C-alpha positions in Angstrom: 0.0 0.0 0.0 3.0 2.3 0.3 3.0 5.0 -2.4 5.5 4.4 -5.2 7.1 7.8 -4.7 8.4 6.6 -1.3 10.0 3.4 -2.6 13.5 5.0 -2.7 13.2 6.0 0.9 12.5 2.5 2.1 15.2 0.8 0.0 17.9 -1.0 2.0 21.1 0.7 2.9 23.1 -1.9 0.9 21.7 -0.2 -2.3 24.0 2.8 -1.5 27.4 2.9 -3.1 30.1 1.4 -0.9 27.7 -0.2 1.6 28.2 -3.9 1.8 26.7 -6.4 4.2 29.3 -5.7 7.0 28.8 -1.9 6.9 25.0 -2.3 6.7 25.1 -4.5 9.8 27.0 -1.8 11.6 24.7 1.0 10.4 21.7 -1.0 11.7 23.1 -0.8 15.2 23.0 3.0 15.3 20.4 3.9 12.7 18.6 1.1 10.8 18.6 -1.0 7.7 16.8 1.4 5.4 17.7 4.7 3.7 14.9 6.4 5.6 16.6 5.4 8.9 19.8 7.2 7.7 17.7 10.3 6.8 16.4 10.4 10.4 19.9 9.9 11.8 20.6 13.6 12.4 24.0 15.3 13.1 24.8 16.3 16.6 27.7 18.7 15.8 29.8 20.2 13.0 33.4 19.9 11.9 34.8 23.3 10.8 37.7 22.8 8.5 38.0 26.5 7.5 41.0 27.2 9.8 44.3 27.1 7.9 47.0 28.5 10.1 50.8 28.4 9.6 52.3 25.4 11.5 53.9 27.8 14.1 50.4 29.2 15.0 48.6 25.9 15.5 46.7 25.2 18.7 46.9 21.5 19.3 43.6 19.5 19.5 42.4 21.8 16.7 40.9 20.7 13.4 42.7 22.4 10.6 43.3 22.3 6.8 47.0 22.8 6.0 49.0 23.4 2.9 52.3 21.5 3.4 55.2 20.2 1.5 55.8 16.4 1.8 59.2 15.4 3.1 60.8 12.2 4.1 58.7 8.9 4.5 59.7 6.8 7.5 57.9 3.4 7.1 57.7 1.0 10.0 60.4 -1.8 9.6 59.1 -5.3 8.8 56.3 -6.6 11.1 57.0 -3.8 13.7 54.0 -2.4 15.4 55.5 1.1 15.1 53.5 3.6 12.9 54.4 4.7 9.4 55.5 8.4 9.6 55.6 11.1 6.9 57.6 14.3 7.7 56.0 17.4 6.3 56.7 21.2 6.6 55.8 24.7 5.6 57.9 27.9 5.9 57.3 28.1 9.7 57.6 24.6 11.1 57.2 20.8 10.7 54.5 18.2 11.4 54.4 14.4 11.4 51.6 12.5 9.6 51.1 9.2 11.4 49.5 6.0 10.0 48.9 2.7 11.7 48.9 -0.5 9.5 48.7 1.4 6.2 49.3 0.1 2.6 52.7 1.6 1.7 51.9 2.0 -2.0 48.7 4.0 -1.0 50.6 6.4 1.2 53.3 6.9 -1.4 50.7 7.7 -4.1 48.8 10.1 -1.9 51.9 11.9 -0.5 54.7 12.0 -3.1 58.0 13.4 -1.6 58.6 17.0 -2.6 55.0 17.7 -3.7 52.7 20.2 -2.1 49.4 18.8 -0.6 46.4 19.9 1.4 45.8 17.8 4.5 42.9 18.1 6.9 42.4 16.6 10.3 43.0 17.0 14.0 46.4 18.2 15.2 47.9 16.8 18.5 51.3 17.2 20.2 53.4 14.1 20.8 56.8 14.4 22.5 56.8 18.1 21.7 56.2 17.5 18.0 53.0 18.5 16.0 51.3 15.3 14.8 48.2 14.4 12.7 47.1 10.8 12.8 45.3 9.4 9.8 44.3 12.8 8.1 40.6 12.9 7.0 41.7 14.4 3.6 44.9 14.4 1.6 44.5 16.0 -1.8 46.4 18.0 -4.4 46.1 21.8 -4.2 43.8 22.0 -7.3 41.3 19.6 -5.6 40.6 21.9 -2.6 36.9 21.8 -3.4 36.9 18.1 -2.3 37.5 19.1 1.3 34.2 20.4 2.8 34.7 23.6 4.8 32.0 22.6 7.3 30.8 19.0 7.7 28.2 17.2 9.9 29.2 15.1 12.9 26.9 12.0 13.4 26.4 9.6 16.3 28.7 6.7 15.4 29.0 2.9 15.9 32.0 0.6 15.8 33.1 -0.1 12.3 31.9 3.1 10.7 34.1 6.2 10.9 32.8 9.8 10.9 34.0 10.4 7.4 32.4 7.2 6.1 29.1 7.9 8.0 28.9 11.4 6.5 29.6 10.1 3.0 26.9 7.4 3.3 24.3 9.7 4.7 25.1 12.3 2.0 24.4 9.6 -0.6 21.1 8.7 1.2 20.0 12.4 1.1 20.7 12.4 -2.7 18.2 9.5 -3.0 15.4 11.6 -1.3 13.1 12.4 -4.2 11.2 15.7 -4.1 7.9 15.1 -2.3 4.7 17.2 -2.7 3.9 19.7 0.0 1.5 18.5 2.7 1.6 21.6 4.9 -0.8 24.6 4.5 0.9 27.5 2.7 -0.3 30.0 5.2 1.4 27.9 8.0 4.7 27.8 6.1 4.6 31.5 5.5 3.7 32.3 9.1 6.5 30.1 10.6 9.0 30.9 7.8 9.6 27.2 7.3 11.3 25.9 4.2 9.8 23.1 2.1 10.3 19.5 3.2 13.2 18.6 0.9 15.1 21.8 1.6 14.6 21.2 5.4 16.1 17.7 5.0 19.1 19.0 3.0 19.6 21.8 5.5 19.8 19.5 8.6 22.3 17.2 6.9 24.4 20.1 5.5 24.7 22.4 8.5 26.5 25.8 8.0 26.9 26.5 11.7 26.5 24.9 15.1 23.0 26.5 15.3 21.9 24.4 12.4 22.3 21.1 14.3 20.3 22.4 17.4 16.7 21.1 17.9 15.5 24.7 17.6 16.9 25.3 14.1 14.2 26.3 11.6 14.6 23.2 9.4 14.7 20.8 12.3 11.5 22.3 13.7 9.8 22.0 10.3 10.7 18.2 10.2 9.6 17.7 13.8 6.3 19.3 13.0 5.8 16.9 10.1 6.4 14.0 12.4 4.1 15.3 15.1 1.4 16.0 12.5 1.7 12.4 11.1 1.2 11.1 14.7 -1.7 13.4 15.5 -3.4 12.7 12.1 -3.2 8.9 12.7 -4.5 9.2 16.2 -7.4 11.5 15.1 -8.3 9.1 12.3 -8.4 6.2 14.8 -10.4 8.3 17.3 -13.0 9.1 14.6 -13.3 5.5 13.5 -13.8 4.4 17.2 -16.5 7.0 17.5 -18.2 5.6 14.4 -18.6 2.2 16.0 -22.2 1.6 17.0 -22.3 1.6 20.8 -25.3 1.6 23.1 -27.2 4.6 24.3 -27.0 4.4 28.1 -29.3 6.9 29.8 -28.8 7.0 33.6 -32.0 6.5 35.6 -30.1 7.8 38.7 -31.7 5.0 40.8 -28.6 3.1 41.6 -26.3 6.1 41.3 -28.3 8.0 43.9 -28.4 5.0 46.3 -24.6 4.8 46.3 -24.1 8.5 46.5 -26.3 8.5 49.6 -24.0 5.8 51.1 -20.9 7.9 50.7 -19.5 9.5 53.9 -18.4 12.5 51.9 -19.5 14.6 48.9 -17.9 14.2 45.5 -15.2 16.8 44.6 -15.8 19.3 41.8 -13.4 17.3 39.6 -15.3 14.0 40.3 -18.6 15.7 39.4 -17.2 17.2 36.3 -15.8 13.9 35.1 -19.0 12.1 35.9 -20.9 14.6 33.6 -18.4 13.9 30.8 -18.8 10.1 31.2 -22.6 10.4 31.3 -22.5 12.4 28.0 -20.3 9.8 26.4 -22.5 6.9 27.5 -25.7 8.6 26.3 -24.3 8.9 22.8 -24.9 6.1 20.2 -21.1 5.7 19.7 -18.8 3.7 22.0 -17.0 5.6 24.8 -13.2 5.7 24.8 -12.2 7.8 27.8 -9.0 8.0 29.8 -9.4 9.0 33.5 -6.2 10.4 34.9 -6.2 10.8 38.6 -3.5 11.4 41.1 -2.9 9.1 44.0 -6.0 9.3 46.3 -8.1 11.5 43.9 -11.1 9.2 44.0 -10.9 7.4 40.6 -12.5 4.2 41.9 -15.7 6.0 43.0 -16.1 7.6 39.6 -15.5 4.3 37.9 -18.2 2.7 40.1 -20.7 5.4 39.3 -20.0 4.9 35.6 -20.5 1.1 35.9 -23.8 1.7 37.7 -25.1 3.5 34.7 -24.6 0.3 32.7 -26.3 -1.7 35.5 -29.2 0.8 35.4 -29.6 0.0 31.7 -29.9 -3.7 32.4 -26.3 -4.7 31.3 -23.1 -5.6 33.0 -19.7 -3.9 33.6 -16.3 -5.3 34.4 -13.2 -3.8 36.0 -9.8 -5.2 35.0 -6.9 -4.9 37.5 -3.2 -5.8 36.9 -2.7 -7.9 40.0 -4.8 -10.2 42.2 -4.2 -8.2 45.3 -5.4 -5.0 43.6 -8.4 -6.9 42.1 -9.5 -8.2 45.6 -8.9 -4.7 47.1 -11.2 -3.2 44.5 -13.8 -5.9 45.2 -13.8 -5.1 48.9 -14.0 -1.3 48.4 -16.7 -1.5 45.7 -18.8 -4.0 47.8 -18.6 -1.4 50.7 -19.6 1.5 48.4 -22.7 -0.3 46.9 -23.7 -1.2 50.5 -27.4 -2.4 50.6 -28.2 -1.2 47.1 -29.6 -3.5 44.4 -26.1 -4.1 42.9 -24.3 -7.4 42.9 -20.5 -7.2 42.7 -18.4 -10.4 41.9 -14.7 -11.1 41.8 -12.8 -13.5 39.6 -9.0 -14.1 39.6 -6.7 -17.0 38.9 -7.0 -18.1 42.5 -10.7 -19.1 42.0 -11.0 -22.8 41.3 -13.5 -25.6 41.3 -17.1 -25.0 42.6 -16.5 -21.4 43.7 -15.3 -20.5 40.1 -18.3 -22.4 38.6 -20.7 -20.4 40.8 -19.2 -17.1 39.7 -19.4 -18.1 36.0 -23.0 -19.2 36.3 -24.0 -16.0 38.1 -22.2 -14.0 35.4 -23.8 -15.9 32.5 -27.3 -15.6 34.0 -26.9 -11.8 34.8 -27.0 -12.1 38.6 -23.6 -10.3 38.8 -23.8 -6.7 37.7 -20.2 -5.7 38.1 -17.3 -8.2 37.8 -13.9 -7.3 39.3 -10.8 -9.3 38.3 -7.5 -9.9 36.7 -6.9 -11.1 33.1 -9.0 -14.2 34.2 -12.2 -12.1 33.4 -11.7 -12.4 29.6 -10.6 -16.1 29.4 -12.3 -18.4 26.9 -14.8 -20.0 29.3 -15.9 -16.7 30.9 -19.3 -15.8 29.3 -21.3 -12.7 30.3 -25.1 -12.2 30.1 -24.7 -8.8 28.6 -21.3 -7.0 29.0 -21.5 -3.4 27.8 -18.7 -1.6 29.7 -15.1 -2.2 30.8 -13.0 -0.3 33.2 -9.2 -0.9 32.8 -7.3 0.1 35.9 -3.6 1.0 35.5 -4.1 1.3 31.8 -0.3 1.3 31.1 0.0 -2.3 32.4 -2.2 -3.6 29.6 -1.7 -3.8 25.8 -4.2 -3.4 23.0 -4.7 -7.2 22.9 -6.2 -7.3 26.4 -8.5 -4.5 25.5 -9.7 -6.3 22.4 -10.1 -9.6 24.3 -12.3 -7.9 26.8 -14.3 -6.0 24.2 -14.9 -9.3 22.4 -17.0 -10.4 25.5 -19.7 -7.9 24.6 -22.5 -8.2 22.1 -21.3 -9.0 18.6 -21.1 -5.9 16.3 -21.7 -3.5 19.2 -18.8 -1.3 20.5 -18.1 -1.5 24.2 -17.8 1.6 26.4 -14.2 1.7 27.7 -13.0 3.7 30.7 -9.2 3.5 31.1 -7.7 4.7 34.4 -4.2 5.6 35.4 -2.8 6.9 38.7 0.4 8.0 36.9 -0.2 11.7 36.0 1.1 12.3 32.5 2.1 15.8 31.2 -0.5 17.2 28.9 1.7 17.1 25.8 2.5 13.4 26.4 -1.2 12.7 26.9 -1.9 14.1 23.4 0.8 11.9 21.8 0.1 8.6 23.7 -3.6 8.8 24.3 -4.7 11.1 21.4 -7.3 8.6 20.3 -9.1 8.9 23.6 -11.0 11.6 25.3 -9.3 12.6 28.6 -10.7 13.5 32.0 -8.5 14.7 34.9 -9.2 14.4 38.6 -7.1 17.3 39.8 -8.6 17.6 43.3 -8.3 15.4 46.3 -11.3 14.4 48.5 -11.5 16.5 51.8 -9.9 15.0 54.9 -6.6 13.9 53.3 -3.8 15.0 55.5 -0.6 16.3 53.7 2.4 13.9 53.9 5.4 15.4 55.7 8.2 14.8 53.2 11.8 15.1 54.5 15.2 14.7 52.8 18.0 13.1 54.9 21.5 11.7 54.3 21.7 7.9 54.4 24.7 8.2 56.8 22.1 9.1 59.5 20.6 5.5 59.3 20.9 4.9 63.0 18.7 7.9 63.8 16.2 6.8 61.1 16.0 3.3 62.6 15.5 4.7 66.1 12.7 6.9 64.7 11.2 3.8 63.0 11.3 1.9 66.3 9.3 4.8 68.0 6.8 4.8 65.1 6.2 1.0 65.2 5.8 1.0 69.0 3.0 3.6 68.4 1.2 1.2 66.0 2.6 2.6 62.7 3.2 0.4 59.6 6.3 1.2 57.5 7.3 0.7 53.9 11.0 0.6 53.4 11.9 0.8 49.7 15.4 -0.2 48.4 16.8 1.5 45.3 16.6 0.5 41.7 20.3 0.4 40.8 20.9 0.7 37.0 17.7 -1.3 36.5 19.5 -4.4 37.7 17.1 -6.9 39.4 20.1 -8.7 40.9 21.7 -5.6 42.6 18.2 -4.4 43.5 17.4 -7.7 45.2 20.8 -7.8 47.0 20.1 -4.3 48.4 16.6 -5.3 49.6 17.7 -8.7 51.1 20.6 -7.0 53.0 18.2 -4.3 54.4 15.7 -7.0 55.4 18.4 -9.0 57.2 19.6 -5.9 59.0 16.1 -4.8 60.1 15.2 -8.4 61.1 18.0 -8.3 63.6 16.4 -5.3 65.3 12.6 -5.9 64.7 12.6 -9.8 64.6 9.8 -11.5 62.6 7.8 -8.3 62.2 9.7 -7.5 59.0 8.6 -8.8 55.6 10.3 -8.7 52.2 8.8 -8.5 48.7 10.8 -8.3 45.4 10.3 -9.0 41.7 11.9 -12.4 41.8 9.1 -13.8 44.0 6.2 -15.8 42.6 3.0 -13.7 42.6 1.4 -16.0 45.2 4.4 -15.6 47.6 4.4 -11.8 47.1 0.6 -11.6 47.7 1.0 -13.7 50.9 3.5 -11.2 52.3 1.4 -8.3 51.2 -1.7 -9.7 52.9 0.3 -10.2 56.2 1.2 -6.5 56.0 -2.4 -5.5 55.3 -3.5 -7.7 58.2 -0.9 -6.1 60.6 1.1 -9.3 61.1 4.1 -7.4 59.7 5.1 -3.9 60.8 7.8 -3.2 58.3 7.6 -4.2 54.6 11.0 -4.0 52.9 10.5 -3.9 49.1 12.0 -3.1 45.8 10.0 -1.0 43.5 7.5 -3.9 43.0 5.2 -2.4 45.6 2.0 -2.3 43.5 0.5 1.0 42.5 -2.9 1.1 44.2 -2.1 -1.1 47.2 -4.2 0.4 49.9 -3.1 0.0 53.5 -4.6 2.9 55.5 -2.6 2.0 58.6 0.8 2.5 56.7 2.0 6.0 57.7 5.7 5.9 57.1 7.5 5.6 53.7 11.3 5.3 53.7 13.1 5.4 50.3 16.8 4.6 50.2 18.9 6.3 47.6 16.0 8.5 46.5 18.3 10.4 44.2 18.3 7.3 41.9 14.5 7.4 41.3 12.6 9.5 38.9 10.2 12.1 40.2 7.0 10.3 39.1 8.3 7.1 40.7 9.0 8.8 44.0 5.5 10.4 43.9 3.9 7.0 43.3 5.8 5.4 46.2 5.0 8.3 48.5 1.3 7.8 47.6 1.4 4.4 49.4 1.1 6.4 52.7 -1.3 9.1 53.8 -4.3 7.0 52.8 -5.9 7.0 56.3 -6.7 9.8 58.7 -3.4 9.7 60.6 -0.4 11.9 59.9 2.1 10.4 57.5 5.8 10.8 56.8 8.0 10.2 53.8 11.7 10.1 54.3 13.9 10.5 51.1 17.4 9.2 51.9 20.2 10.1 49.7 23.6 8.5 49.4 26.6 10.2 47.9 27.0 13.9 46.9 23.9 15.1 45.1 24.1 16.3 41.5 22.1 19.3 40.3 19.3 17.2 38.8 19.0 15.0 41.8 18.9 18.1 44.1 16.2 19.6 41.9 14.1 16.4 42.1 14.2 16.1 45.9 13.4 19.8 46.3 10.3 19.4 44.1 9.2 16.4 46.2 9.5 18.4 49.4 7.6 21.3 47.9 4.5 19.7 46.3 2.3 16.7 46.4 0.5 17.6 43.1 1.2 14.7 40.7 0.5 16.8 37.6 3.1 19.5 38.6 5.5 16.7 39.4 5.0 15.0 36.0 5.6 18.2 34.2 8.9 18.8 36.1 9.9 15.2 35.6 9.5 15.7 31.8 11.8 18.7 32.0 14.4 16.8 34.0 14.4 13.3 32.5 12.6 13.2 29.2 9.5 11.5 27.9 10.6 7.9 27.7 11.7 8.0 31.4 8.6 9.7 32.6 6.3 7.0 31.1 8.7 4.1 31.6 9.8 3.3 28.0 9.2 -0.4 28.1 5.5 -0.2 28.8 4.5 3.4 28.0 3.2 3.0 24.5 5.1 6.2 23.7 5.3 6.6 19.9 8.8 6.3 18.5 9.8 9.7 17.4 12.9 10.0 15.3 13.1 13.8 14.9 10.6 15.4 17.3 11.8 15.7 20.9 9.1 15.8 23.5 11.2 18.1 25.6 12.1 20.6 22.9 9.2 20.4 20.5 6.2 19.9 22.9 4.8 23.4 22.0 4.2 22.0 18.5 1.9 19.2 19.7 -1.3 21.3 20.3 -0.7 23.0 16.9 -0.4 19.6 15.2 -3.5 18.3 17.0 -5.6 21.3 15.9 -4.2 21.0 12.4 -5.1 17.3 12.2 -8.7 17.9 13.4 -9.2 20.8 10.9 -7.9 18.7 8.1 -10.2 15.7 8.8 -13.2 18.0 9.3 -12.8 19.4 5.8 -11.5 16.1 4.2 -12.4 13.1 6.3 -11.2 10.6 3.7 -8.1 12.5 2.7 -9.3 12.4 -0.8 -8.4 16.0 -1.9 -5.0 16.9 -3.4 -3.7 18.0 0.0 -5.3 14.9 1.5 -3.3 12.6 -0.9 -0.1 14.4 0.0 -0.9 13.9 3.7 -1.3 10.1 3.0 2.3 10.3 1.8 3.2 12.0 5.1 1.6 9.2 7.1 3.5 6.5 5.2 6.8 8.5 5.3 6.7 8.5 9.1 5.3 5.0 9.3 1.9 5.9 10.7 0.3 3.5 8.2 -2.4 2.5 10.7 -4.0 5.9 10.0 -4.3 5.2 6.3 -5.6 1.7 6.9 -8.5 3.1 9.0 -9.6 5.3 6.1 -12.5 4.1 4.0 -10.9 4.7 0.7 -7.4 3.6 2.0 
């Protein structure tokens, strides 16, 4: 389906002159296997060869282009490991050219004794003598034009030198055929952006250091193209989802009002606003696709329950999918309390349910006796049949892939779209929300229910561990429960585990059997068993790696101690801190740092002390660490951007989103001349899924 005009871009790198299988394999490590991958492999600096000083005026470690006379050749004798040296001079001094393992005939042909030559490369000083190792260029005077005055510097890999990389990418740029313009002329004029091909040529042929910066006009143009392709694909998918025939769910308010009457508090303004948005979605004939972002303790579960009750009021069923068994059972307990004596039946199904108890749940589900089912991935297994499932709530959305969402949706009525409410307790900066969840409508719970006491956050040096243990003893003797988190060291499970085991052993010597340990190497059942002992109060201190599940609710836990807090990202620290402060008692979070703090680590810990607002924290985290780190690259679903930088180009995202919406309002099938050009854009940036969703595509 790829347009023919793009065939040259997606040809393999071995089609370029001088690129054989070995060089192609090395290029794959740093860029990719195709010509398009080389085009997106942008320079990070420049080499300026314009300096041509006399030898007496050279500053060593300087890149220069010199006019010299070739003197005596001094080849290495026999099989000696010594280098081949060529003595050269001008009117002011001398320089040695040094070559390791060269072909002698090649050096003699390039540098004939007594001839004048231009050489270009980096000058060093060795034993008081000027020296240039393996010059980048050695040419006759009349071939000066062969030495570029300014050249790009690319990220390299073993087996490909800077000169070879620049030559290969230059050949790749020559293969880039002229593409038709897909941007609106008024936008190009307003932003003073060059056309696409000129932009590509400009970024690979920089004239100054400014040209390789992310803010250069040509790079910004290319970044906008990539962001527009992303937003266009997301908007197409969003519109297609909206076209799916859903069910019109009009709330009767019978069950909703019963549950609201049971609540010991009033909903926050943010909860009320979000509930209105969900009701509007569910009342429409198209299927709901909404993301509910809520900080720790913002009341997402209540909102999700009230949404599921609308489905129950309309005679259908709802399901809530949780990532772990302990979280599923926790949801079951809290939802059962919230529905109280109302006419709503809540059930739970996890991998733990076997035999007759499982059969009973499946029968009640198939007959319609269960209105709301809570569970893990067990709720969409083959033998699980619903009477009439119309809505799914997915908790901790980032833990699940599209496959799970599809599997759950398949449990609904055939040919009817299911209402989906995805929830996340990890606040995501607005710009990232647009790039990751642009196909969903987004609600934010940015208020906390009344009665939540602020968490006292302190930063202390790890060398005060004896004071910290004494304070922990006092807290435990007063009935507190304590989380003690050991650091993530270079994402190494082994080192991580060693740190946690060592701290567990140390604390067990002081507190005895009242200390538990959970880590990622434990089987889920073992982990759950320790967690349940902590929930029940059989354990006072829980030593853990970062596997403490998001959403685990132990209101009695009032102390969070995080070792080497400087090694964690802001969002991760915020999530860990959110494990305490869930009851009415005053809670404390101690951030312990080890060695001398760098500027970024200091900034992180300062922000943690100053605010508990997860949305502010996520924005700061984006500035300090970057997009992939904020979301956790392995499971974030963050689109792969080759040119656009979420940190430097985020201001372009709302522009691209508005542009995409306007384009599709005017031309929903991308059938106009500009629409056809935009299809090329989608394929160029490999957002093919957008084209596949189009009727005429």
